[in-house]
KOLKOLPA-552535 format. One line per 5 residues: number of its first residue (from 1); their letters; for each residue x, y, z of N, C-alpha, C, O, CB. Coordinates in steps of 0.05 Angstrom, whole numbers, plus 5000, padded with zeros to 4 digits. Glycine has a CB too. Layout:
# residues N
NUM = A = X Y Z X Y Z X Y Z X Y Z X Y Z; ...
//
This chain:
# residues 269
1 = MFDDR = 4440 8699 7401 4434 8690 7428 4450 8705 7449 4440 8711 7471 4439 8660 7431; 4475 8712 7442 4492 8727 7460 4504 8750 7445 4504 8751 7420 4514 8708 7472; 4516 8769 7460 4529 8792 7447 4552 8783 7430 4565 8763 7436 4538 8812 7468; 4557 8798 7409 4580 8791 7392 4606 8793 7408 4611 8812 7422 4582 8810 7367; 4622 8772 7405 4647 8770 7420 4668 8757 7403 4664 8736 7392 4643 8755 7447
6 = VLSGM = 4692 8770 7401 4714 8760 7385 4735 8748 7403 4742 8758 7424 4726 8783 7368; 4745 8724 7394 4767 8711 7408 4789 8705 7389 4784 8695 7367 4757 8685 7422; 4814 8712 7397 4837 8706 7379 4862 8703 7397 4863 8715 7418 4841 8728 7358; 4881 8687 7388 4905 8683 7404 4929 8677 7388 4927 8672 7364 4900 8661 7424; 4952 8678 7400 4978 8671 7387 4994 8652 7404 4993 8653 7429 4994 8697 7382
11 = RPTGA = 5009 8634 7391 5026 8616 7405 5053 8628 7410 5066 8638 7391 5029 8589 7389; 5063 8629 7434 5089 8642 7441 5113 8624 7436 5126 8616 7455 5088 8651 7470; 5118 8617 7411 5140 8599 7405 5163 8614 7391 5182 8601 7381 5131 8577 7387; 5162 8640 7390 5184 8656 7378 5178 8685 7378 5156 8693 7386 5189 8646 7349; 5197 8701 7369 5193 8730 7369 5174 8739 7346 5173 8726 7325 5220 8744 7365
16 = LHLGH = 5158 8759 7352 5141 8770 7331 5157 8784 7309 5179 8794 7314 5120 8789 7344; 5145 8785 7285 5158 8800 7263 5137 8815 7248 5113 8815 7255 5173 8780 7245; 5144 8828 7226 5126 8845 7211 5102 8829 7200 5080 8840 7197 5140 8858 7189; 5107 8803 7194 5085 8787 7184 5062 8785 7204 5039 8784 7197 5095 8759 7177; 5069 8783 7230 5049 8782 7250 5034 8808 7253 5009 8808 7258 5061 8774 7277
21 = YNGVL = 5048 8830 7249 5034 8856 7250 5015 8859 7227 4992 8866 7231 5055 8879 7250; 5024 8854 7203 5007 8857 7179 4985 8836 7178 4963 8842 7169 5024 8855 7154; 4991 8812 7187 4971 8790 7184 4952 8788 7207 4930 8778 7204 4985 8765 7180; 4960 8797 7231 4944 8792 7255 4938 8818 7271 4915 8826 7274 4957 8772 7273; 4960 8830 7280 4956 8853 7299 4942 8876 7286 4926 8889 7300 4983 8862 7309
26 = ENWLK = 4947 8882 7261 4933 8904 7248 4903 8899 7249 4888 8918 7252 4943 8907 7219; 4895 8874 7245 4867 8868 7246 4856 8871 7274 4833 8880 7278 4862 8839 7236; 4872 8862 7294 4863 8865 7322 4858 8894 7330 4839 8900 7344 4884 8853 7341; 4875 8912 7320 4873 8940 7326 4846 8951 7317 4834 8969 7330 4895 8956 7314; 4835 8941 7295 4809 8949 7285 4787 8936 7301 4768 8949 7309 4806 8942 7255
31 = LQHEY = 4790 8910 7305 4769 8895 7319 4764 8904 7347 4741 8904 7357 4776 8865 7319; 4785 8913 7361 4781 8921 7389 4763 8945 7393 4752 8950 7415 4808 8927 7402; 4759 8960 7371 4741 8983 7372 4713 8976 7362 4694 8993 7363 4752 9006 7356; 4710 8952 7351 4684 8945 7339 4669 8924 7354 4644 8922 7353 4689 8935 7311; 4683 8907 7370 4670 8885 7384 4682 8882 7412 4703 8894 7419 4674 8859 7369
36 = QCLFF = 4669 8867 7428 4681 8858 7453 4702 8837 7446 4695 8816 7435 4659 8846 7474; 4727 8842 7452 4749 8825 7442 4764 8812 7466 4769 8825 7486 4768 8841 7425; 4772 8787 7462 4789 8773 7480 4813 8763 7464 4811 8747 7446 4774 8749 7495; 4837 8773 7471 4862 8765 7458 4879 8751 7478 4884 8761 7500 4877 8789 7445; 4889 8727 7471 4904 8712 7492 4930 8699 7481 4932 8693 7457 4887 8691 7503
41 = VADWH = 4948 8695 7499 4973 8681 7493 4968 8651 7497 4962 8642 7519 4997 8691 7512; 4969 8637 7475 4962 8608 7474 4985 8591 7482 4996 8576 7465 4951 8600 7447; 4994 8592 7507 5018 8577 7515 5013 8547 7517 5031 8531 7512 5028 8587 7542; 4989 8539 7524 4983 8510 7523 4983 8499 7495 4992 8477 7490 4956 8504 7537; 4974 8515 7476 4975 8507 7448 5004 8504 7439 5010 8486 7423 4960 8527 7430
46 = ALTTH = 5021 8521 7449 5050 8519 7441 5062 8493 7451 5080 8482 7438 5065 8543 7453; 5052 8482 7473 5062 8457 7483 5057 8433 7465 5070 8413 7466 5050 8451 7511; 5037 8436 7447 5030 8413 7430 5053 8407 7410 5056 8385 7401 5005 8419 7414; 5069 8427 7404 5092 8423 7387 5119 8427 7401 5140 8419 7391 5091 8441 7362; 5118 8441 7424 5143 8447 7439 5143 8435 7467 5153 8447 7486 5148 8477 7440
51 = YDSPE = 5130 8411 7470 5128 8399 7496 5156 8392 7508 5159 8389 7532 5111 8374 7495; 5176 8388 7490 5202 8381 7499 5221 8405 7503 5244 8401 7511 5215 8362 7479; 5210 8429 7499 5227 8453 7503 5209 8475 7515 5207 8496 7502 5240 8462 7477; 5197 8471 7538 5179 8491 7549 5192 8517 7556 5178 8538 7559 5166 8479 7574; 5218 8517 7559 5232 8542 7565 5229 8563 7543 5229 8587 7548 5262 8537 7571
56 = VIEDN = 5226 8553 7518 5222 8571 7495 5196 8586 7499 5194 8610 7494 5222 8555 7469; 5175 8572 7508 5149 8584 7512 5150 8604 7535 5140 8627 7532 5128 8562 7518; 5162 8596 7557 5163 8614 7580 5178 8640 7574 5170 8661 7583 5178 8599 7603; 5199 8638 7558 5215 8662 7551 5199 8681 7534 5204 8705 7534 5240 8654 7537; 5180 8671 7518 5166 8688 7499 5139 8698 7507 5128 8716 7495 5163 8673 7474
61 = VWDML = 5127 8687 7529 5100 8695 7537 5099 8725 7542 5082 8739 7531 5092 8680 7562; 5116 8735 7560 5114 8763 7568 5124 8782 7546 5114 8804 7542 5130 8768 7593; 5144 8773 7531 5154 8789 7508 5131 8793 7488 5129 8815 7476 5178 8776 7494; 5115 8772 7484 5093 8775 7465 5073 8795 7474 5064 8812 7459 5080 8747 7461; 5066 8794 7500 5046 8813 7510 5056 8842 7508 5041 8860 7501 5040 8807 7540
66 = IDWLA = 5082 8846 7513 5094 8872 7511 5093 8882 7482 5087 8905 7477 5124 8872 7521; 5098 8864 7463 5097 8871 7435 5068 8879 7427 5064 8897 7411 5107 8848 7417; 5049 8865 7438 5021 8872 7432 5015 8900 7441 5003 8916 7426 5001 8852 7445; 5023 8907 7465 5018 8934 7476 5033 8955 7459 5022 8976 7453 5028 8936 7505; 5057 8949 7451 5073 8967 7435 5060 8972 7407 5062 8993 7396 5102 8957 7431
71 = AGVDP = 5046 8951 7397 5034 8953 7371 5007 8969 7372 4997 8977 7352 5029 8925 7359; 4997 8973 7397 4972 8988 7399 4948 8973 7410 4926 8984 7411 4965 9000 7374; 4952 8947 7417 4929 8933 7429 4924 8945 7456 4943 8948 7473 4935 8902 7431; 4900 8954 7461 4893 8970 7485 4878 8954 7506 4855 8945 7500 4876 8994 7476; 4889 8949 7529 4876 8934 7550 4850 8947 7560 4833 8933 7573 4894 8930 7574
76 = SQATL = 4846 8972 7555 4821 8985 7562 4799 8980 7541 4775 8985 7546 4825 9015 7566; 4807 8970 7518 4788 8964 7497 4784 8934 7493 4763 8925 7483 4797 8976 7471; 4804 8918 7501 4802 8889 7497 4813 8875 7522 4829 8886 7537 4818 8880 7472; 4804 8850 7526 4814 8834 7548 4838 8818 7539 4836 8803 7520 4792 8816 7560; 4861 8820 7553 4885 8805 7546 4890 8785 7569 4888 8792 7592 4910 8824 7542
81 = FIQSK = 4898 8761 7562 4903 8741 7583 4921 8719 7572 4925 8716 7548 4877 8730 7594; 4932 8704 7591 4949 8681 7585 4932 8656 7589 4921 8652 7611 4975 8680 7603; 4932 8639 7569 4914 8615 7570 4918 8598 7595 4898 8590 7607 4920 8598 7545; 4943 8592 7602 4948 8574 7625 4939 8585 7652 4938 8571 7671 4977 8567 7626; 4934 8611 7652 4925 8624 7677 4895 8620 7682 4884 8628 7702 4931 8654 7677
86 = VPEHA = 4881 8608 7662 4853 8603 7664 4849 8573 7661 4844 8563 7639 4836 8619 7641; 4851 8558 7683 4850 8529 7681 4824 8517 7670 4823 8494 7662 4855 8517 7708; 4803 8534 7670 4777 8524 7659 4780 8516 7629 4764 8500 7620 4756 8545 7662; 4799 8528 7615 4804 8519 7587 4810 8490 7586 4798 8475 7570 4827 8536 7574; 4828 8481 7603 4836 8453 7604 4814 8435 7614 4810 8413 7605 4861 8449 7622
91 = ELHLL = 4798 8445 7633 4776 8430 7644 4755 8424 7623 4745 8402 7620 4763 8444 7668; 4747 8445 7607 4727 8441 7586 4738 8423 7564 4724 8407 7553 4719 8469 7575; 4764 8427 7558 4777 8409 7538 4775 8380 7547 4768 8363 7530 4806 8417 7534; 4780 8375 7572 4779 8347 7582 4750 8336 7580 4746 8314 7571 4788 8346 7612; 4731 8352 7589 4703 8343 7588 4693 8338 7560 4679 8319 7555 4685 8364 7602
96 = MSMMT = 4701 8356 7541 4692 8352 7513 4706 8328 7500 4696 8316 7482 4698 8377 7497; 4731 8321 7510 4745 8299 7499 4730 8272 7504 4734 8253 7490 4773 8297 7510; 4713 8272 7525 4698 8248 7531 4677 8241 7510 4669 8218 7508 4685 8251 7559; 4668 8262 7495 4646 8257 7476 4654 8263 7447 4637 8263 7429 4623 8275 7483; 4680 8268 7443 4689 8274 7416 4699 8249 7401 4718 8236 7411 4712 8295 7416
101 = PLGWL = 4687 8241 7379 4696 8218 7364 4725 8221 7354 4732 8243 7344 4677 8212 7340; 4741 8201 7357 4769 8202 7349 4771 8209 7319 4789 8224 7311 4783 8176 7354; 4753 8198 7303 4754 8203 7274 4751 8233 7267 4761 8242 7247 4732 8188 7260; 4736 8248 7284 4733 8276 7278 4760 8291 7280 4765 8309 7264 4713 8289 7298; 4776 8283 7299 4802 8295 7302 4821 8287 7279 4837 8303 7269 4815 8288 7329
106 = ERVPT = 4820 8262 7272 4838 8252 7251 4833 8263 7224 4851 8264 7207 4837 8221 7250; 4808 8273 7219 4802 8283 7193 4806 8313 7190 4802 8324 7168 4773 8277 7186; 4815 8327 7212 4820 8356 7210 4842 8360 7189 4864 8348 7192 4828 8368 7238; 4838 8376 7168 4857 8378 7146 4885 8385 7153 4904 8375 7141 4847 8398 7126; 4889 8402 7174 4915 8411 7180 4931 8391 7197 4955 8395 7201 4914 8437 7196
111 = YKDQQ = 4919 8369 7206 4933 8350 7223 4957 8337 7208 4979 8339 7218 4913 8328 7232; 4952 8324 7186 4973 8312 7171 4992 8332 7158 5016 8328 7156 4962 8293 7149; 4980 8354 7150 4996 8376 7137 5017 8386 7156 5040 8389 7149 4977 8399 7128; 5010 8391 7181 5028 8401 7201 5049 8380 7209 5072 8386 7214 5014 8411 7226; 5040 8354 7210 5059 8333 7216 5081 8332 7195 5105 8327 7202 5044 8306 7218
116 = EKLSE = 5074 8336 7170 5094 8335 7149 5112 8359 7150 5136 8356 7146 5080 8334 7121; 5101 8382 7156 5117 8406 7156 5136 8408 7181 5156 8421 7181 5100 8431 7156; 5127 8394 7202 5144 8393 7227 5154 8365 7231 5154 8355 7253 5127 8403 7251; 5164 8353 7209 5172 8325 7210 5196 8320 7228 5201 8297 7236 5179 8316 7182; 5211 8341 7235 5234 8337 7253 5225 8333 7282 5241 8326 7299 5253 8361 7251
121 = KDLST = 5199 8338 7288 5189 8335 7315 5172 8309 7317 5160 8301 7297 5172 8359 7323; 5171 8297 7340 5154 8274 7345 5127 8284 7353 5122 8292 7376 5166 8255 7367; 5108 8284 7334 5082 8295 7339 5060 8273 7340 5037 8278 7336 5074 8315 7318; 5069 8249 7345 5050 8227 7348 5040 8226 7377 5043 8206 7391 5063 8199 7340; 5028 8248 7386 5019 8251 7413 4989 8259 7413 4979 8269 7393 5035 8273 7428
126 = YGFLG = 4975 8254 7436 4948 8262 7437 4946 8293 7437 4928 8304 7425 4934 8251 7462; 4966 8306 7450 4965 8335 7451 4963 8347 7424 4948 8366 7420 4989 8345 7466; 4979 8337 7405 4978 8348 7378 4953 8340 7363 4941 8356 7349 5003 8338 7362; 4944 8315 7366 4919 8306 7354 4895 8321 7365 4877 8328 7350 4915 8276 7358; 4896 8327 7391 4873 8340 7404 4874 8370 7403 4858 8384 7415 4872 8332 7432
131 = YPLLQ = 4894 8381 7389 4897 8410 7387 4871 8424 7379 4864 8444 7392 4919 8417 7367; 4857 8415 7358 4832 8429 7350 4811 8428 7372 4795 8447 7374 4821 8416 7325; 4811 8408 7389 4791 8406 7410 4797 8427 7432 4779 8439 7443 4790 8378 7422; 4823 8430 7438 4831 8451 7457 4823 8479 7446 4814 8496 7461 4861 8450 7464; 4827 8482 7420 4819 8507 7407 4789 8511 7410 4780 8534 7415 4828 8507 7377
136 = SADIL = 4774 8490 7406 4745 8492 7410 4737 8500 7438 4719 8517 7442 4731 8465 7403; 4751 8489 7458 4746 8496 7485 4752 8526 7490 4737 8540 7504 4763 8479 7505; 4774 8536 7478 4780 8564 7481 4757 8582 7471 4751 8602 7483 4806 8571 7465; 4745 8574 7449 4724 8590 7437 4698 8587 7452 4685 8607 7458 4721 8582 7407; 4690 8562 7457 4664 8557 7468 4661 8566 7497 4639 8573 7506 4658 8528 7466
141 = IYRAN = 4683 8566 7512 4681 8573 7540 4672 8602 7544 4660 8609 7564 4708 8568 7554; 4679 8619 7524 4671 8647 7526 4647 8654 7508 4638 8677 7506 4695 8665 7517; 4636 8633 7496 4613 8637 7477 4621 8658 7457 4605 8675 7449 4588 8645 7492; 4646 8656 7447 4655 8675 7427 4642 8666 7400 4646 8644 7391 4687 8675 7424; 4628 8685 7387 4614 8677 7363 4629 8686 7338 4620 8681 7315 4586 8689 7363
146 = LVPVG = 4651 8701 7341 4667 8710 7318 4696 8704 7323 4708 8712 7343 4663 8741 7313; 4708 8689 7304 4736 8681 7307 4751 8688 7282 4746 8677 7261 4739 8650 7313; 4770 8708 7284 4785 8716 7260 4804 8694 7251 4821 8685 7266 4801 8742 7266; 4800 8685 7226 4817 8664 7215 4822 8668 7185 4806 8682 7172 4805 8636 7220; 4844 8657 7175 4848 8656 7146 4832 8633 7135 4821 8617 7149 4878 8654 7140
151 = EDQVA = 4830 8632 7108 4814 8611 7095 4825 8583 7103 4809 8564 7103 4815 8615 7065; 4851 8581 7108 4862 8555 7114 4853 8544 7141 4856 8521 7147 4892 8557 7114; 4841 8561 7158 4833 8553 7184 4802 8551 7188 4792 8545 7210 4843 8572 7205; 4787 8555 7166 4758 8553 7168 4749 8526 7177 4729 8523 7192 4745 8560 7141; 4763 8505 7169 4756 8478 7178 4757 8475 7208 4741 8459 7219 4775 8457 7165
156 = HIEFT = 4774 8489 7221 4776 8488 7251 4750 8500 7263 4741 8490 7284 4801 8503 7261; 4740 8521 7251 4716 8533 7261 4692 8515 7256 4674 8512 7273 4711 8561 7248; 4691 8502 7233 4670 8483 7228 4671 8459 7247 4650 8449 7256 4672 8472 7199; 4695 8451 7255 4698 8430 7275 4687 8439 7301 4673 8423 7315 4728 8422 7278; 4692 8464 7309 4682 8474 7334 4651 8475 7334 4638 8470 7354 4693 8502 7339
161 = REIAR = 4640 8482 7311 4611 8483 7308 4599 8455 7312 4578 8452 7325 4602 8494 7281; 4612 8435 7301 4603 8407 7304 4605 8398 7333 4587 8384 7343 4620 8388 7286; 4626 8407 7347 4629 8400 7375 4606 8412 7392 4595 8399 7409 4657 8409 7386; 4601 8438 7386 4579 8452 7401 4552 8438 7396 4536 8435 7414 4578 8481 7393; 4548 8430 7371 4523 8417 7364 4520 8390 7378 4498 8384 7389 4521 8413 7333
166 = RFNHI = 4541 8375 7378 4541 8349 7391 4537 8352 7422 4522 8337 7434 4567 8333 7386; 4551 8371 7433 4549 8377 7462 4520 8384 7469 4509 8373 7489 4568 8399 7471; 4508 8402 7454 4480 8410 7459 4461 8387 7456 4442 8384 7471 4472 8433 7441; 4466 8370 7436 4448 8347 7431 4449 8327 7454 4429 8317 7463 4456 8333 7405; 4473 8322 7465 4476 8303 7487 4468 8314 7514 4453 8301 7529 4505 8293 7488
171 = YGKEP = 4477 8338 7520 4473 8349 7546 4450 8369 7549 4443 8378 7571 4498 8362 7556; 4439 8377 7526 4417 8396 7526 4390 8383 7533 4370 8396 7538 4414 8410 7500; 4390 8356 7533 4366 8341 7540 4362 8342 7570 4381 8339 7585 4367 8312 7529; 4337 8346 7579 4332 8347 7607 4303 8337 7612 4286 8340 7595 4335 8375 7619; 4298 8324 7634 4271 8314 7640 4251 8337 7640 4256 8358 7651 4271 8299 7668
176 = GFEAK = 4229 8333 7627 4208 8353 7626 4216 8378 7610 4206 8399 7615 4201 8361 7654; 4233 8374 7590 4243 8397 7574 4220 8413 7562 4218 8437 7564 4262 8388 7553; 4201 8398 7549 4180 8412 7534 4162 8428 7553 4154 8451 7547 4163 8392 7519; 4156 8417 7577 4140 8431 7596 4154 8456 7607 4142 8477 7610 4132 8412 7620; 4180 8454 7611 4196 8477 7620 4197 8498 7599 4196 8522 7605 4224 8468 7629
181 = AESAV = 4200 8489 7574 4201 8508 7552 4174 8523 7549 4174 8547 7544 4208 8494 7525; 4152 8508 7551 4126 8521 7549 4121 8541 7572 4109 8562 7568 4104 8499 7549; 4131 8534 7595 4129 8552 7618 4145 8578 7612 4137 8600 7620 4139 8539 7644; 4169 8574 7599 4185 8598 7593 4172 8615 7571 4174 8639 7572 4213 8589 7583; 4157 8602 7553 4143 8617 7532 4123 8636 7545 4120 8659 7536 4129 8598 7512
186 = KQLGS = 4109 8626 7565 4089 8643 7578 4101 8668 7591 4087 8688 7594 4074 8626 7600; 4126 8666 7599 4139 8689 7611 4144 8712 7591 4150 8734 7599 4166 8681 7623; 4141 8706 7566 4145 8727 7545 4121 8746 7545 4123 8768 7533 4148 8714 7518; 4099 8738 7557 4075 8755 7555 4057 8745 7533 4068 8732 7514 4082 8785 7551; 4032 8750 7533 4013 8737 7515 4019 8744 7485 4019 8726 7469 3985 8746 7521
191 = KRAKL = 4025 8769 7479 4030 8777 7451 4056 8765 7441 4056 8753 7419 4031 8807 7448; 4077 8767 7456 4103 8756 7447 4102 8726 7447 4115 8713 7430 4125 8766 7466; 4088 8714 7466 4086 8684 7466 4072 8674 7441 4081 8654 7429 4071 8675 7492; 4051 8688 7433 4036 8680 7409 4054 8683 7384 4055 8666 7367 4011 8697 7405; 4069 8706 7383 4087 8710 7361 4109 8689 7360 4116 8679 7339 4099 8739 7362
196 = YRDLK = 4120 8683 7384 4142 8662 7385 4132 8636 7374 4145 8623 7359 4151 8659 7415; 4107 8628 7383 4096 8602 7373 4092 8602 7343 4097 8582 7330 4070 8595 7388; 4081 8625 7333 4077 8627 7304 4103 8624 7288 4104 8610 7269 4063 8653 7297; 4123 8638 7298 4149 8638 7284 4162 8610 7286 4174 8600 7267 4168 8659 7296; 4159 8598 7309 4170 8571 7314 4157 8551 7294 4170 8534 7282 4165 8562 7343
201 = NRYQE = 4130 8552 7292 4116 8534 7274 4124 8539 7245 4127 8520 7229 4086 8538 7277; 4127 8564 7237 4134 8571 7209 4162 8559 7203 4166 8549 7181 4135 8601 7205; 4180 8561 7222 4207 8550 7217 4207 8520 7216 4218 8508 7198 4226 8560 7239; 4193 8507 7236 4194 8478 7238 4177 8464 7216 4184 8443 7207 4185 8469 7265; 4155 8477 7208 4137 8464 7189 4143 8472 7160 4139 8457 7141 4109 8471 7196
206 = QGDDS = 4154 8497 7156 4158 8506 7129 4187 8511 7122 4194 8517 7100 4142 8532 7125; 4205 8509 7143 4233 8514 7138 4239 8543 7133 4258 8549 7118 4243 8497 7116; 4223 8561 7143 4226 8590 7138 4248 8602 7156 4245 8606 7180 4199 8605 7144; 4272 8606 7144 4295 8616 7159 4290 8644 7170 4301 8651 7191 4319 8616 7141; 4275 8660 7155 4269 8687 7165 4253 8686 7191 4256 8704 7208 4254 8704 7143
211 = ALDSA = 4236 8666 7193 4220 8663 7218 4239 8656 7241 4235 8665 7264 4199 8641 7214; 4259 8639 7236 4278 8632 7256 4294 8657 7265 4298 8661 7289 4298 8611 7246; 4302 8673 7246 4317 8698 7253 4300 8717 7270 4309 8729 7289 4327 8712 7228; 4274 8719 7262 4256 8737 7277 4251 8727 7305 4250 8743 7324 4229 8739 7262; 4249 8700 7308 4244 8689 7335 4269 8693 7352 4266 8698 7376 4237 8659 7332
216 = RALLE = 4292 8690 7341 4317 8694 7356 4319 8723 7366 4326 8728 7388 4342 8687 7340; 4312 8741 7348 4313 8770 7355 4293 8776 7377 4298 8791 7395 4306 8787 7330; 4270 8763 7376 4249 8766 7396 4260 8757 7424 4255 8771 7444 4224 8750 7389; 4274 8735 7424 4285 8725 7450 4307 8742 7460 4310 8746 7484 4295 8696 7446; 4323 8753 7442 4345 8771 7451 4334 8796 7464 4348 8808 7481 4363 8778 7427
221 = EAANL = 4310 8804 7456 4298 8829 7467 4284 8823 7494 4276 8842 7508 4279 8841 7447; 4279 8798 7500 4264 8791 7524 4282 8791 7548 4295 8771 7554 4251 8763 7521; 4283 8814 7562 4302 8817 7584 4294 8802 7609 4310 8799 7627 4304 8847 7590; 4269 8793 7611 4259 8781 7636 4265 8751 7638 4259 8738 7658 4230 8785 7639; 4277 8739 7617 4283 8711 7617 4309 8704 7632 4328 8719 7630 4284 8700 7588
226 = SLGDR = 4308 8682 7647 4333 8673 7659 4351 8660 7638 4341 8654 7616 4327 8652 7683; 4376 8656 7644 4394 8644 7625 4385 8616 7617 4385 8609 7593 4423 8643 7636; 4376 8601 7637 4366 8574 7631 4342 8573 7613 4341 8557 7594 4359 8560 7657; 4323 8591 7618 4299 8593 7601 4306 8603 7573 4294 8594 7553 4278 8611 7613; 4325 8621 7571 4334 8631 7545 4346 8608 7529 4340 8605 7505 4354 8654 7548
231 = ERLFG = 4363 8592 7542 4375 8569 7528 4353 8549 7519 4355 8539 7497 4395 8555 7546; 4333 8545 7536 4312 8527 7529 4296 8537 7504 4291 8521 7486 4292 8523 7552; 4290 8562 7504 4273 8573 7482 4289 8574 7456 4277 8571 7434 4263 8600 7489; 4315 8579 7457 4331 8578 7432 4331 8549 7422 4329 8545 7397 4359 8588 7437; 4335 8530 7439 4335 8502 7431 4307 8493 7422 4305 8477 7403 4344 8484 7453
236 = YLEGG = 4286 8502 7435 4258 8495 7429 4251 8504 7401 4235 8491 7387 4239 8507 7450; 4262 8527 7393 4257 8537 7366 4264 8517 7345 4250 8514 7325 4273 8563 7362; 4287 8503 7349 4297 8485 7329 4289 8456 7334 4299 8438 7321 4327 8487 7327; 4272 8452 7353 4261 8425 7359 4280 8408 7375 4278 8384 7375 4256 8412 7333; 4300 8420 7388 4319 8405 7404 4317 8411 7434 4296 8419 7443 4347 8410 7395
241 = GKMIL = 4339 8407 7448 4340 8413 7476 4352 8440 7481 4353 8457 7463 4355 8392 7492; 4362 8444 7505 4375 8470 7512 4399 8475 7494 4414 8457 7488 4383 8470 7542; 4402 8500 7486 4426 8508 7470 4446 8519 7490 4447 8543 7495 4418 8529 7448; 4463 8501 7500 4483 8509 7521 4507 8523 7509 4515 8544 7519 4492 8484 7536; 4517 8512 7487 4541 8524 7474 4532 8536 7447 4517 8524 7432 4563 8503 7469
246 = SEPQA = 4541 8560 7442 4534 8573 7417 4555 8568 7395 4578 8566 7401 4530 8604 7421; 4546 8565 7371 4564 8558 7349 4577 8584 7338 4563 8603 7331 4548 8544 7326; 4604 8584 7336 4618 8608 7327 4618 8610 7296 4612 8591 7282 4647 8608 7337; 4624 8634 7287 4627 8639 7258 4655 8647 7252 4669 8660 7269 4607 8661 7249; 4665 8639 7229 4692 8648 7221 4690 8677 7211 4673 8684 7195 4703 8630 7198
251 = LLTAA = 4708 8694 7222 4710 8721 7213 4735 8723 7195 4757 8726 7205 4712 8741 7238; 4730 8720 7169 4753 8717 7150 4770 8742 7149 4760 8764 7148 4742 8711 7123; 4796 8737 7150 4816 8759 7149 4825 8763 7120 4819 8747 7103 4840 8753 7167; 4838 8786 7116 4848 8792 7089 4868 8772 7080 4869 8764 7056 4860 8820 7088; 4885 8763 7098 4906 8743 7092 4893 8715 7092 4880 8708 7111 4930 8744 7111
256 = SKMPG = 4898 8699 7071 4886 8672 7070 4899 8653 7089 4887 8634 7098 4888 8661 7042; 4925 8659 7097 4939 8643 7117 4950 8662 7137 4962 8682 7131 4961 8626 7104; 4947 8654 7163 4957 8671 7184 4985 8662 7191 4990 8638 7193 4939 8670 7209; 5004 8681 7195 5031 8673 7201 5034 8660 7229 5022 8670 7248 5049 8697 7199; 5050 8639 7230 5055 8626 7256 5081 8637 7268 5097 8650 7254 5056 8596 7253
261 = LDGQK = 5085 8631 7293 5109 8641 7307 5132 8623 7303 5154 8629 7312 5103 8645 7336; 5128 8600 7290 5151 8582 7286 5154 8576 7256 5165 8555 7248 5146 8555 7301; 5145 8594 7239 5148 8591 7211 5126 8575 7198 5126 8570 7174 5174 8578 7205; 5106 8566 7214 5084 8550 7205 5058 8565 7207 5058 8587 7219 5082 8523 7219; 5037 8554 7197 5011 8567 7199 5002 8567 7228 5008 8548 7244 4990 8553 7181
266 = MSKS = 4987 8587 7236 4976 8588 7263 4948 8576 7262 4934 8578 7242 4975 8617 7274; 4940 8564 7284 4913 8554 7287 4895 8574 7301 4872 8569 7306 4912 8528 7301; 4907 8597 7307 4891 8619 7319 4900 8645 7306 4922 8647 7296 4893 8620 7350; 4883 8665 7308 4888 8692 7297 4884 8692 7268 4887 8713 7256 4915 8701 7304
//
C-alpha cells in the first residue's frame, strides 16, 4: 500500500559498545542503502525505566547520535531524529491508549521478563506497561512496514499489527463507505475497475491470496487515486472499512537478541 520504509531506534541509557555495532549499527549501514530508513534516539522509551534519573538520558542523547555518524550512518541516506522532538509520537500513543485493551499489554512476553531482570527498579508504572504501545505509535505514525528486530522482539511487532487492525476496524468505518468505495473503483477506468472487482470477488469468495496480491499491486499502480480513496479500496478488498494504518512486518536480524544500552534486551533495533 505504501513504499517500503524501515524504522529502528535505540534507547540512550548508556554508552555504545561493540555489541551495538555488531548487533545493530552494522545492519543499519546496509539498510540505509536498500530502503527509506528512519533511525531515532528513543529518549521517551528510556524514561520507562529511567524516569527517576532523566539526566542519564540527557547526557547520552547527543553522544549516541555522534557515535552513529562515526560508525557510518549517513544523514544523506537515512533520516535521523530524536523521539521527543516529534510530539506526535506521544499524541498517537495517547489516542491509541483509549482503544487498547489492558489485557493486550499485560500479555506481552517481555513485560514480566523485564520486570524480573530490572528488579532493582520500581517498574509498576503505566509507562513501563504501555511501552509496547508507544513502540507501536513510533512505527505506525510513519507507516513503516519493515522493523528490524531479533526473534525475541517479534511479539512486539505482532502486537503492533493487532493495534493497527483494531484501529482500522473501529475508525475505518464511515457513513456511506460502500458507495464511496464504488465511486473510487470507477476512477480506476473501465478495464482496471473490472479487473479490481474480479480480483476482489476471487479473494472474498474463494480465499485466493494471489488475487489479493494482484489487486493490491493494481492499486499501487493507480496514480490518480487520492489517499482517502486508496485507503478505501485497500479496505474494500478485504471486506472492511478504510485501511488507515498499515500493518508492519518484522525484518529479522542475524542476532536473535538485540543488545540493550543498559545490559538488557532492546525493544527496538
